[in-house]
C-alpha atoms as one frame of an Amber mdcrd trajectory, in Angstrom:
protein
 134.125 -94.787  64.886 137.850 -95.280  65.587 137.615 -95.181  69.388 135.126
 -98.062  69.772 137.092-100.255  67.361 140.293 -99.428  69.203 138.643-100.297
  72.523 137.577-103.666  71.109 141.142-104.401  69.945 142.543-103.393  73.349
 139.926-105.497  75.081 140.762-108.556  72.997 144.459-108.216  73.768 144.036
-107.515  77.471 141.351-110.136  78.129 143.001-112.870  76.064 143.305-115.190
  79.062 139.628-114.787  79.955 138.529-115.308  76.348 140.847-118.271  75.677
 137.934-120.722  75.744 136.030-118.936  72.965 136.429-120.759  69.666 138.813
-118.953  67.293 139.839-116.338  69.857 143.410-117.621  70.201 143.956-117.093
  66.481 142.642-113.519  66.654 144.811-112.663  69.669 147.900-114.211  68.048
 147.315-112.040  64.967 146.967-108.888  67.102 149.881-109.460  69.513 152.648
-108.130  67.202 150.746-104.831  67.054 149.980-104.546  70.788 152.421-101.673
  71.396 151.172 -99.679  68.403 147.566-100.283  69.424 148.468 -99.164  72.956
 150.101 -95.909  71.836 147.197 -95.077  69.521 144.755 -95.909  72.342 146.527
 -93.447  74.648 146.382 -90.663  72.043 142.733 -91.276  71.106 141.835 -91.685
  74.789 143.430 -88.358  75.697 141.482 -86.670  72.901 138.227 -87.975  74.393
 139.215 -88.061  78.063 135.881 -86.766  79.334 134.101 -89.979  78.353 134.176
 -93.487  79.809 135.541 -94.730  76.512 138.402 -92.225  76.640 139.375 -93.216
  80.183 139.311 -96.919  79.324 141.422 -96.283  76.213 144.057 -94.443  78.250
 144.176 -97.225  80.860 144.345 -99.924  78.190 147.015 -98.044  76.276 149.167
 -97.638  79.383 149.150-101.397  79.908 149.785-102.308  76.266 152.529 -99.724
  75.662 154.378 -99.999  78.991 157.739-100.899  77.460 157.609 -98.096  74.892
 156.533 -95.463  77.409 159.741 -96.008  79.393 161.685 -94.318  76.581 159.908
 -90.964  76.898 162.226 -88.394  78.506 161.303 -87.224  82.031 157.759 -88.688
  82.132 158.570 -92.144  80.779 159.533 -93.771  84.064 156.317 -92.654  85.769
 154.146 -93.707  82.827 155.846 -97.081  82.652 155.344 -97.566  86.405 151.653
 -96.705  86.005 151.315 -99.263  83.213 152.966-101.968  85.321 150.684-101.133
  88.253 147.590-101.365  86.068 148.727-104.723  84.675 147.363-106.415  87.805
 143.865-105.493  86.593 144.639-106.414  82.965 141.719-108.825  82.525 139.177
-106.529  84.201 140.232-103.526  82.117 140.212-105.738  79.021 136.656-106.948
  79.601 135.531-103.367  80.309 137.231-102.106  77.153 135.622-104.853  75.097
 132.148-104.207  76.544 132.324-100.408  76.272 133.762-100.664  72.764 130.952
-102.943  71.575 128.238-100.815  73.205 129.742 -97.613  71.754 130.031 -99.171
  68.313 126.422-100.373  68.409 125.338 -96.917  69.583 126.909 -95.383  66.493
 125.098 -97.699  64.092 122.138 -95.895  62.600 119.241 -97.657  60.974 118.289
 -96.078  57.687
């Protein structure tokens, strides 16, 4: 249940420019922005734990973009991870929309009617 919610949060942050016209979306994104780095780091960890799924791959990609500045501080691997995050930033909106869509579909797939 955590991974789909995390994907939705990542998607909202990454696709903020695309979703700017949606009523109330600017307020949601403004509330989430201070936590973008934390959300990114958690997305990387959760994504690595479920790397064999589409959701896991999207979480890792989203996390790399959101946590780029923090990843630079990791000894030895930080520079490469930060470079990867900056490279992926060009596709920020696309990855954000994918994360949002996959997160919503995964969340709806977990809802069971009783």
